N, C-alpha and C positions, 0 to 999 in steps of 0.2 A: 490715107485710109487703106487698110489691108483688104485684099479680095476675099469675099465671103463673109466679112464682118458686117453686121447690120447697124452698127453703131457709127454715127457721124463723128464722134470724137472718142478716144479711148477712155476718157473720163466718165462718159456716159454709161448709165446701167441699161442693159437691154431689158425689154419688157418681159422676156421669158425668164429673166432673173428674179422678177417680182411676182410670178404667177402664185396665186394662193393654192394651198392643198385642199381644195374644195371637197374632193371626194374622200379623202382620208378623214376629214372632219366629219362628214356624214356617216362614215363607217364607225367612227368613235362614238358618236351619238347614238347609232343603231345599236352597238353593243351595250351601252349604258341603259338605253330604253329597254332593251331586252332583259337586262338583269333586274330592273325594277319590276317589270311585268312578271318575271319569274317569282319574285318575292310576293307580289299580289296574288298570283295563282296559288302559291304556297300557303299563304294565310286563308284563302278560300277553301283549299283542300283540307286544312286543319279543322276549320270550322265545319265543313261539311262531314268529315270523318268523325269528329266528336258529337255532332248532333245526330248522326244516323246510327252509330254503334256505341257511342260513349267512351268509357274508359278502356273497353276491350279493343279499340282500335289504336291505342297508344304504341305498342310494339311495332306495328306496321307503319304507323305515322312517323316514328322516330327515324326510320330508315328513309322514308320519302323526304322528310325535312332535311336530313344530312345530304342526300343526293342533291336536292334543289338548292341548298345553300352553297354547296361546292360549285355547281354549275353556274349559279348567279355570280359567284365570286370570280370565276373564271371569265365570264362574260364582261364584268366590270373591269378586271385586269386587262382583258383584251382591248378595252376602250382606252384605258391609260397607256398601254403599249403603243396604240396607234398615235396618241397625242405626243408620245416621246418620239416617234418617228417624224412627226411634223417638226418638232423642235430641232432634231438632228438634221433635217433637210434644210432647215433655215440656217443653221450653223455652217453646213457645207456650202450654201450659196453665199454667205458672207465671206467665207474664206476664199472662195473662187473669186469673188469681185475684188477683195483685197489683194490677192495674189496678181490679179490682171492690172490693178493700178500700180503696184510695186514694179511689176515688169515693165509697164509703160514708162514709168519714171526712170528706171534703170537704162532703158533703150534711149530715152531723151537725153539723159546726162551723158551717156556715151557718144551720142551723135553730136552734142554740143562740145565735148572734149575733143572729138576728131576734127571738128571744124576750126577749133581754135588752134590745133597744131599744124 
């Protein structure tokens, strides 16, 4: 066992290699919940504007609707990007584990070859 390595065997996976991305998942959920809340607020604003001033409020509401939809879309996209970061992190961890196993196998084969000669 190499010094500083917390694994008993090179084939074992360290617990830190399997840590979940809990915080990033909460951030993704937060962005998506905020996007849904913005849409709910937009619907409430449309209803309030139409009941208060009727059709006269439409020009002002169109600007507000566009702004809120764009912002809600950005929030939803931020949640999706966060989920993409989680998937990329998993891919990096898998690659690191596989490279470690390949490295161990190469060192083991080289030491066996050295012992045979």
